[in-house]
C-alpha positions in Angstrom: 11.8 334.0 97.1 14.7 335.9 98.7 17.8 333.9 99.6 19.0 333.6 103.2 21.6 336.3 102.6 19.0 338.7 101.3 16.6 338.1 104.1 18.0 340.5 106.8 16.5 343.6 105.0 13.0 342.1 105.2 13.6 341.0 108.8 14.7 344.6 109.8 11.5 345.9 108.2 9.4 343.4 110.2 11.1 344.4 113.4 10.6 348.1 112.8 7.0 347.6 112.0 6.4 345.5 115.1 8.1 348.0 117.3 6.3 351.0 115.6 2.9 349.4 115.8 2.4 349.8 112.0 1.4 347.3 109.3 2.9 344.3 111.0 0.6 344.8 114.0 -2.3 345.2 111.6 -1.4 341.9 110.0 -1.2 340.3 113.4 -4.7 341.6 114.3 -6.0 340.2 111.0 -4.4 336.8 111.9 -5.9 337.0 115.4 -9.3 337.7 113.9 -9.1 334.8 111.4 -8.1 332.4 114.1 -11.2 333.4 116.0 -13.5 332.7 113.1 -15.7 329.6 113.9 -15.5 326.7 111.6 -18.6 325.5 109.7 -20.4 322.5 110.9 -19.1 320.5 107.9 -15.7 320.7 109.5 -16.7 318.6 112.4 -16.0 315.0 111.8 -16.6 313.6 115.3 -16.8 314.5 118.9 -14.4 313.7 121.8 -15.4 312.5 125.3 -12.6 312.8 127.8 -12.5 311.0 131.2 -10.1 310.8 134.1 -10.9 307.7 136.1 -12.4 304.2 135.9 -16.1 303.9 136.0 -19.5 303.8 134.3 -20.0 307.1 132.4 -23.2 308.7 131.3 -23.3 311.3 128.6 -26.5 313.3 128.4 -27.4 313.5 124.8 -28.5 317.1 125.3 -24.8 317.9 126.1 -24.1 317.6 122.3 -26.4 320.5 121.5 -23.5 323.0 121.3 -22.0 321.0 118.5 -24.8 321.8 116.1 -25.2 318.2 115.2 -28.5 316.4 115.7 -27.6 313.5 118.0 -30.9 312.6 119.6 -33.8 310.7 118.0 -31.5 308.4 116.1 -31.5 304.7 115.9 -29.2 302.9 118.3 -27.0 301.9 115.4 -26.1 305.5 114.7 -23.6 305.9 117.5 -20.1 304.7 117.2 -17.8 305.1 120.2 -14.2 304.2 120.0 -10.9 304.5 121.9 -7.5 304.3 120.1 -9.4 302.9 117.1 -11.1 300.1 119.1 -14.9 300.1 119.2 -16.3 300.6 122.8 -19.6 299.0 123.8 -22.4 301.4 124.7 -25.8 301.3 126.3 -28.4 303.8 125.2 -31.4 305.0 127.1 -33.8 307.6 125.9 -31.6 310.5 127.1 -28.2 309.0 127.9 -25.3 307.2 126.3 -23.6 305.0 128.9 -20.2 303.3 128.6 -17.5 301.8 130.8 -14.5 304.1 130.7 -11.0 303.6 131.9 -8.5 306.1 133.4 -5.4 307.0 131.3 -2.7 304.4 131.8 0.4 306.5 130.9 2.1 309.1 133.0 1.8 311.8 130.4 -2.0 312.0 130.2 -4.5 313.3 132.8 -7.4 312.1 130.6 -8.3 309.3 128.2 -10.0 310.3 125.0 -13.0 308.5 123.5 -14.4 309.5 120.1 -18.0 309.5 119.2 -19.1 309.5 115.6 -22.8 310.1 114.9 -24.4 308.4 111.9 -21.8 305.5 112.0 -22.9 302.0 113.2 -21.4 301.3 116.6 -21.1 298.5 119.1 -23.8 297.9 121.7 -23.1 296.5 125.2 -24.1 292.8 125.5 -27.0 291.9 127.7 -27.1 288.7 129.8 -29.2 287.2 132.6 -27.6 286.3 135.9 -27.3 282.6 136.6 -30.4 281.2 138.3 -28.6 278.6 140.5 -29.7 278.3 144.1 -27.0 280.0 146.3 -26.7 280.6 150.0 -27.2 284.1 151.2 -24.1 286.0 152.5 -24.1 289.0 154.8 -20.7 290.4 154.0 -18.4 290.8 151.0 -14.8 291.6 150.5 -14.2 295.4 150.3 -10.9 297.0 149.3 -9.9 300.7 149.5 -6.8 302.3 148.0 -5.3 305.5 149.4 -2.6 307.5 147.5 -1.5 311.0 147.3 1.3 312.3 145.0 3.1 315.3 146.6 6.8 314.3 146.1 8.6 313.8 142.8 11.8 311.7 143.0 13.5 311.4 139.6 16.1 309.1 141.0 13.4 306.4 141.5 12.4 306.4 137.9 12.8 303.0 136.1 13.6 301.3 139.4 10.1 301.0 140.7 8.5 297.8 139.5 5.7 295.9 141.0 4.2 292.7 139.5 5.8 293.6 136.2 4.5 297.1 136.2 6.9 300.1 136.3 5.4 302.7 138.6 5.7 306.4 138.6 8.3 308.2 140.8 5.7 310.1 142.8 5.2 309.7 146.5 3.0 310.7 149.4 5.3 311.4 152.3 9.0 311.1 153.3 9.9 309.1 156.5 13.1 310.6 157.8 15.5 308.8 160.2 14.4 309.3 163.8 10.9 310.4 162.9 7.4 309.0 162.4 4.8 309.6 159.7 1.0 309.5 160.4 -1.4 308.8 157.5 -5.1 309.3 158.1 -7.5 307.4 155.9 -11.3 307.5 155.8 -13.2 304.2 155.6 -16.8 304.7 154.3 -18.0 301.3 155.7 -17.6 299.4 159.0 -15.1 296.5 158.8 -16.1 293.1 160.0 -13.6 290.7 161.5 -9.9 291.0 160.7 -8.3 293.1 157.9 -5.2 293.3 155.7 -3.0 296.3 155.4 -0.8 296.5 152.3 1.9 299.2 152.0 3.9 300.5 149.0 7.2 302.1 150.1 10.4 303.3 148.4 13.9 303.0 149.9 15.7 306.3 149.4 19.0 305.6 151.1 21.4 302.6 150.7 24.5 301.3 152.4 26.1 298.3 150.8 27.8 297.3 154.1 24.6 297.2 156.2 21.5 295.0 155.9 18.7 295.9 156.1 18.8 299.6 155.2 15.2 300.2 156.2 13.1 299.1 159.2 9.9 300.7 160.4 7.4 300.0 163.1 3.8 299.9 161.9 1.2 301.2 164.3 -2.6 301.3 163.5 -4.9 303.4 165.6 -2.3 303.5 168.3 -1.7 299.7 168.4 1.6 298.2 167.4 1.1 295.7 164.5 4.5 294.7 163.2 8.0 295.7 162.1 8.8 295.7 158.4 12.3 295.7 156.9 13.9 295.7 153.5 17.3 296.4 152.0 18.6 298.8 149.4 17.3 301.5 147.2 14.3 299.4 146.2 10.6 299.2 146.3 8.8 297.4 149.1 5.3 296.0 148.9 4.1 293.9 151.8 0.9 292.8 153.5 0.2 292.8 157.2 -2.7 291.2 159.0 -4.7 293.4 161.3 -6.7 292.0 164.3 -10.4 292.1 164.6 -11.9 295.5 165.6 -8.7 297.4 165.0 -10.2 299.4 162.1 -13.5 301.3 162.2 -15.7 303.3 159.9 -14.5 306.9 159.7 -10.9 308.1 160.4 -8.2 305.6 160.9 -4.5 306.4 161.6 -1.6 304.4 160.2 1.8 305.4 161.8 5.1 304.4 160.2 7.7 304.9 162.9 11.4 305.3 162.0 12.4 306.7 165.4 13.8 303.5 167.0 17.3 302.2 166.6 17.9 300.4 163.3 20.7 298.7 161.4 21.4 301.8 159.3 22.4 305.2 160.8 20.8 306.9 157.8 17.4 305.4 156.9 15.1 307.4 154.7 12.1 306.0 152.8 9.0 307.3 151.1 5.3 306.3 151.3 3.7 305.6 148.0 0.3 304.2 148.9 -1.8 302.3 151.4 -4.4 299.5 150.7 -6.9 298.2 153.2 -9.0 295.1 152.6 -11.6 293.5 154.9 -15.1 292.0 155.0 -18.0 294.4 155.3 -21.7 294.7 154.4 -22.5 295.2 150.7 -23.6 298.9 151.1 -23.1 301.3 148.1 -20.7 304.2 148.6 -21.8 307.3 146.6 -24.3 305.1 144.7 -21.6 302.6 143.6 -20.7 299.1 144.8 -18.1 296.7 143.4 -18.4 293.0 144.1 -15.4 290.7 143.5 -14.2 287.3 144.7 -17.7 286.5 146.1 -19.9 283.4 145.9 -23.5 283.5 147.0 -26.7 285.5 147.1 -25.9 289.1 147.9 -28.4 291.7 149.1 -26.8 295.1 148.3 -28.3 298.3 149.7 -27.8 302.0 149.7 -28.8 302.9 146.2 -30.6 306.1 145.3 -32.7 304.3 142.7 -32.7 301.2 140.5 -29.0 300.7 139.6 -27.3 299.3 136.5 -25.5 296.0 137.1 -22.6 295.4 134.8 -20.1 292.5 134.7 -16.7 294.2 134.1 -14.6 291.0 134.5 -13.4 291.8 130.9 -13.3 295.6 131.0 -13.1 295.8 127.2 -16.3 293.8 126.9 -18.6 294.9 129.8 -21.9 293.0 130.0 -25.2 294.5 131.2 -26.9 292.0 133.5 -30.5 291.3 134.2 -32.3 288.7 136.3 -32.1 290.4 139.7 -34.6 291.9 142.2 -34.8 295.6 143.3 -36.8 296.9 146.2 -36.5 300.3 147.9 -32.8 300.9 147.3 -31.7 297.3 147.7 -30.7 294.8 145.0 -30.7 291.0 145.5 -28.6 289.0 143.1 -26.6 285.8 142.8 -22.9 286.2 142.4 -20.2 283.7 141.3 -16.5 283.9 142.1 -15.5 284.5 138.5 -17.5 287.7 138.3 -16.4 291.3 138.9 -19.6 293.2 139.2 -20.2 297.0 139.2 -23.5 298.2 140.6 -24.1 301.8 139.8 -27.2 303.9 140.8 -28.2 307.1 139.0 -26.0 309.3 141.3 -23.0 307.0 140.8 -22.8 307.5 137.0 -19.8 309.6 136.2 -19.7 312.7 134.1 -17.0 313.1 131.5 -14.3 315.7 132.1 -15.3 317.2 128.8 -17.4 316.7 125.7 -16.3 318.6 122.6 -16.6 318.6 118.9 -13.5 318.2 116.9 -12.3 320.1 113.9 -10.7 317.9 111.2 -7.1 318.8 110.3 -5.0 318.2 107.2 -1.9 316.9 109.2 -2.2 313.5 107.5 -2.3 315.1 104.0 0.7 313.7 102.3 0.9 316.7 100.0 2.0 318.8 102.9 5.6 320.0 103.0 7.5 322.0 105.6 11.1 322.8 106.3 10.3 324.0 109.8 7.5 322.9 112.1 6.4 325.1 115.0 4.4 323.4 117.7 2.6 325.6 120.1 -0.7 326.2 122.0 -3.7 328.1 120.7 -2.9 331.0 123.1 0.6 331.5 121.6 -0.1 331.5 117.9 -0.6 335.2 117.2 2.7 336.6 118.4 4.6 334.1 116.3 3.4 335.5 113.0 6.4 338.0 112.4 8.8 335.1 113.0 7.0 332.9 110.5 7.0 335.7 108.0 10.8 336.2 108.5 11.5 332.5 108.1 9.5 332.2 105.0 11.3 335.3 103.6 14.5 333.2 104.2 13.1 330.5 101.9 11.9 328.2 104.7 8.5 326.7 104.3 7.0 326.9 107.8 4.1 324.9 109.2 2.6 326.1 112.5 0.7 323.3 114.3 -1.2 323.7 117.5 -1.1 321.0 120.2 -4.8 320.5 119.9 -4.5 319.7 116.2 -1.9 317.1 117.0 -3.8 315.5 119.8 -7.0 315.4 117.8 -5.4 313.8 114.7 -2.8 311.6 116.3 -3.8 311.3 120.0 -6.2 308.4 119.7 -6.9 308.1 123.4 -3.7 309.4 125.0 -2.1 312.8 124.8 1.5 313.7 125.5 5.0 313.7 124.0 4.5 310.3 122.4 1.6 311.7 120.4 3.7 314.7 119.3 6.5 312.3 118.3 4.0 310.3 116.2 3.0 313.5 114.4 6.6 314.6 113.8 7.6 311.1 112.5 4.6 311.1 110.2 5.5 314.6 108.8 9.2 313.6 108.4 8.4 310.3 106.6 5.1 310.9 104.8 4.9 314.5 103.9 6.3 315.7 100.6 10.1 316.0 100.4 12.3 317.7 101.5 11.6 316.5 105.0 11.4 319.0 107.9 14.8 320.2 109.2 13.7 322.2 112.2 11.3 321.5 115.1 10.5 324.5 117.2 8.5 324.1 120.5 6.9 327.2 121.8 5.5 326.6 125.3 6.4 325.6 128.8 7.1 322.1 130.0 6.7 320.4 133.4 7.6 317.0 134.8 4.3 317.2 136.7 2.2 315.9 133.8 -0.7 314.9 136.0 -0.7 318.3 137.7 -0.4 316.6 141.1 1.2 319.8 142.6 -1.3 322.2 140.9 -0.6 325.8 140.0 2.0 325.1 137.3 2.3 326.5 133.8 -0.7 326.3 131.5 0.7 326.6 127.9 2.5 323.3 128.1 4.3 321.5 125.3 5.2 318.3 127.1 8.7 316.9 126.7 9.6 313.2 126.6 11.3 311.6 129.6 14.6 309.8 129.1 16.4 307.5 131.6 19.8 308.8 132.7 22.5 307.4 135.0 22.9 309.8 137.8 19.4 311.2 138.3 17.0 308.4 137.2 15.3 310.4 134.4 15.1 313.8 132.9 13.4 315.6 130.0 14.7 315.4 126.5 13.3 317.5 123.6 15.9 315.9 121.4 14.0 312.6 121.4 11.3 314.4 119.4 13.8 315.0 116.6 15.2 311.5 116.6 13.3 309.7 113.8 15.1 306.4 113.8 16.0 305.9 117.5 19.7 306.1 117.1 20.1 308.9 119.7 21.2 311.4 117.1 18.8 314.1 115.9 17.4 314.1 112.4 15.6 317.4 113.0 17.1 320.3 114.9 15.0 320.9 118.0 14.7 324.1 120.0 12.2 325.4 122.6 11.1 328.7 124.1 9.8 327.7 127.6 7.2 330.5 127.8 3.7 330.7 129.1 2.2 333.9 127.8 1.9 335.8 124.5 4.0 338.8 125.7 7.0 336.6 126.4 6.7 335.2 122.9 6.4 338.6 121.3 9.5 339.8 123.1 11.5 336.7 122.0 10.4 337.1 118.4 11.6 340.7 118.3 14.9 339.9 120.1 15.6 336.9 117.9 15.1 338.8 114.7 17.1 341.7 116.0 20.0 339.3 116.9 20.1 338.1 113.3 20.6 341.7 112.1 23.2 342.6 114.6 26.9 343.1 114.3 28.6 341.0 116.9 31.9 341.3 118.8 34.9 339.5 117.3 35.9 337.9 120.6 34.8 334.8 122.5 34.7 334.4 126.2 35.8 331.0 127.7 34.8 330.7 131.4 36.0 327.9 133.7 34.8 327.1 137.2 37.7 328.2 139.4 37.0 325.4 141.9 39.2 322.9 140.0 42.1 323.0 137.6 40.5 320.3 135.4 37.9 322.8 134.2 40.5 325.4 133.2 42.4 322.6 131.3 39.3 321.5 129.5 38.5 325.0 128.6 41.9 325.4 127.0 41.5 322.2 125.1 38.1 323.2 123.8 39.5 326.5 122.5 42.6 324.9 120.9 41.0 321.8 119.3 38.0 323.6 117.9 40.2 326.1 116.0 39.4 329.4 117.8 42.1 332.1 117.3 44.0 332.5 120.6 44.3 336.2 120.2 40.5 336.5 119.9 39.7 334.5 123.1 39.3 335.7 126.6 39.7 333.0 129.3 38.4 333.4 132.7 38.7 331.1 135.8 36.0 332.9 137.7 34.6 332.4 141.2 32.3 335.4 141.5 29.2 336.9 139.7 30.9 340.3 139.5 34.0 339.1 137.8 32.0 337.2 135.1 29.5 340.0 134.5 32.3 342.5 134.0 33.9 340.2 131.4 30.6 339.4 129.7 29.6 343.1 129.4 32.8 343.9 127.5 31.2 342.0 124.6 31.6 338.5 123.0 29.8 336.7 120.2 30.2 333.4 122.1 30.3 332.6 125.8 31.4 329.1 126.8 31.2 327.9 130.4 32.9 324.7 131.8 32.5 323.5 135.4 30.1 322.5 138.1 26.5 323.5 137.6 22.9 323.1 138.9 19.5 324.4 137.9 20.0 327.8 139.4 23.8 328.5 139.1 27.1 328.0 137.4 29.7 326.7 139.8 29.5 325.4 143.4 30.2 328.8 144.9 28.2 330.8 142.3 30.2 331.7 139.2 26.8 333.0 137.9 23.5 332.8 139.7 19.9 333.4 138.7 19.8 336.6 140.7 22.9 338.0 139.0 21.7 337.6 135.4 20.0 341.0 135.7 23.4 342.6 135.7 24.2 341.4 132.2 24.3 344.1 129.6 24.7 343.0 125.9 24.9 346.5 124.5 26.0 345.2 121.1 24.6 341.8 120.4 23.9 339.0 122.9 26.3 336.0 122.7 25.5 332.4 122.0 25.9 330.7 125.3 27.3 327.2 125.5 27.2 325.5 128.9 29.3 322.3 129.4 27.9 321.6 132.8 25.0 319.9 134.6 21.3 320.7 134.8 21.5 324.4 133.9 19.1 323.8 131.0 16.5 321.9 133.0 13.3 323.7 131.8 10.7 321.3 133.2 10.4 322.3 136.8 6.7 323.3 137.4 7.6 326.3 139.5 11.3 327.1 139.5 13.2 328.6 136.6 16.6 327.3 135.5 19.4 329.7 134.9 19.2 329.0 131.2 15.6 330.1 131.2 16.5 333.2 133.2 19.2 334.0 130.6 16.9 333.5 127.7 14.0 335.6 129.1 16.2 338.5 130.3 15.7 341.5 128.0 19.5 341.8 127.6 20.2 338.1 127.6 21.1 335.6 124.9 18.5 334.2 122.5 20.5 331.1 121.8 21.3 329.0 124.9 22.8 325.4 124.7 22.6 323.5 128.0 21.9 320.2 129.6 18.9 318.8 131.5 20.9 316.0 133.1 24.0 315.2 135.3 26.9 314.2 133.1 30.7 314.0 133.3 33.1 316.5 131.8 34.9 313.7 129.9 31.6 312.9 128.1 30.8 316.5 127.4 34.2 317.1 125.8 33.6 315.6 122.3 30.3 317.4 121.9 31.9 320.6 123.1 34.7 320.4 120.5 32.2 319.5 117.8 29.7 322.3 118.5 32.4 324.9 118.7 33.8 323.8 115.3 30.3 324.0 113.8 29.8 327.5 115.2 33.1 328.6 113.6 32.2 327.2 110.2 30.6 329.9 107.9 29.0 327.2 105.8 26.8 326.3 108.8 24.1 329.0 108.6 21.6 328.2 111.3 22.1 327.2 115.0 20.0 324.0 114.6 22.2 322.8 111.8 25.3 323.3 114.0 23.7 321.1 116.8 22.7 318.3 114.4 26.1 318.2 112.8 27.8 318.4 116.2 26.0 315.2 117.3 26.3 313.4 114.0 29.6 311.6 114.8 29.3 311.2 118.5 30.0 307.7 119.7 26.6 307.1 121.2 27.4 303.5 121.9 29.2 305.0 125.0 26.3 305.4 127.5 27.8 308.7 128.8 28.0 310.2 125.4 24.6 308.9 124.5 23.2 311.0 127.4 25.0 314.0 126.1 23.3 313.6 122.7 19.9 313.1 124.4 20.0 315.8 127.0 22.1 318.7 125.7 19.6 320.9 123.8 18.7 324.4 122.6 16.6 327.0 124.3 16.0 329.2 121.2 14.6 329.0 117.7 16.6 326.3 115.9 16.2 328.1 112.6 18.0 331.2 113.9 20.8 332.4 111.6 24.1 332.5 113.5 25.5 336.0 113.9 29.3 335.7 113.6 32.1 338.3 113.6 
């Protein structure tokens, strides 16, 4: 195999062929064709059933016809359903497989995955008769309805919201501003009887340590004042209010949270999370489903389309199918005891899975595998990566491209998301043949909206882990995927292209390979935010302590797009920025903005861009693009961008900045990913601020890219 120094000749050949549409494109077409080739039936080891909410699910056995596997006309012992390796009880009719399914319980997954193996003995749902004791008839049962919408993401609330020992997600329904009122309309499908209880989940946004309480709201239901609620601090509030008889009714009800009156705090902002309403009502099925809890007596439940299934789900892992009850014309009469949680489901109330698919077995758990570089991407983005893979292998790197579906199928036993990706990477690092992988390259978008609450976000998503941070609650951190031992220092170099379509991948492949072949300027540009002298001083210190030659540096204390762009376009192999920053700009006043990036012209070679600032590398907004993404995706922009996804202090950024600059100067450090790993190796991560630097400063770019130096 060629050595790394010999590789540029082959890389140049690949670039020429890609641009010319010659043999390289033919090879890509062949790869595309081979990817589309269907697997043989022997490759299918099991099927997956994915669901998105709690309930009793029915899988029509005819749905499995597309798998090519004979699934009907088998004995009941031939169906094995499991979730995360645990057998799940099933009930079989002539045409249906029925089971109690549960919604995903982590923030990263929209679905929970169940696996069905055919021809493998499984677990049948237990059957039991209802107790035959004489009980008094009751006309009404307790009904509860939960209302929640997730339209607002507040990262600063992450980790602080805890209710009954459960940490809740930082997603909210509406914001209640000072001097205003919020109206929430809820639809009740049944008529309440007697009094009711209203339970509210609220988050306090503002806080004043000198005033108590920070938050007070008037609660009005259907135009009638109920009570005032108050709580202090930037904390979660959950309280229960009693509502008088006849205040609620079937249909639309309006709950008003009024913050317009005078309160203790001049600035009082809070958010609505959810609303619960509980009351007594007739036992009438809603959409062919009725749940009965905390009830003692003989219940006559009505409103079913046909004879329902009655299941005791008191232990949701071991549901019991119940018999010994009467059915007549849509009504069920059955005895109920207080220790039961019953679910009555008519034919129209059985839920359909979100998907039923066969699964292709993978070799990701094959211990004979070995890779120097792992690329994780989606099925849609595989083909345009082939020239990059060929180039890396010509540089003596063994590359293993893995799709997200492969990882989820092999390691995602029930839950998908960054934790599953981490499980795979850790397995490859520890259990595959040595040497262990050195580079992890993620090709795909990211979004903090894992559940797609907002809709319309990117599709080719490679999810990033969330990490707690001091000044913004939480942020994304690809670096955690490369940390094999939890010491907050990467064992693999991690990089990402936050892209959503094949053309963007194709362009970045060509630009990255061209960069490795380029002759770069012999100067470096050090830019300081002109709003404070401390940034200019830090810039000078970085240049001096990292060993850069003073006569080869250009220093700029810039306060305008035009001034920076003019300096940039004169050429530099490295651009370092120190100062204030946000997602869309360098500097408070706009040292460089998203809209100004189009004016950059790297006529020689694009520089490596190092940003010692805040948030400019935040790549996980579902709609907005960070300035680092804009730089990376601009046709004249850099292909290697180092930036942060968090808010951190300059004093914490300094040791990392000095270290990374030293590594970039060292000719023994060949690839950008190695420079990042070495720069973080001796950081004092026992200091919380520096730990955040290690976690949240990352690379937008291919971590195996060879550094082009003067």
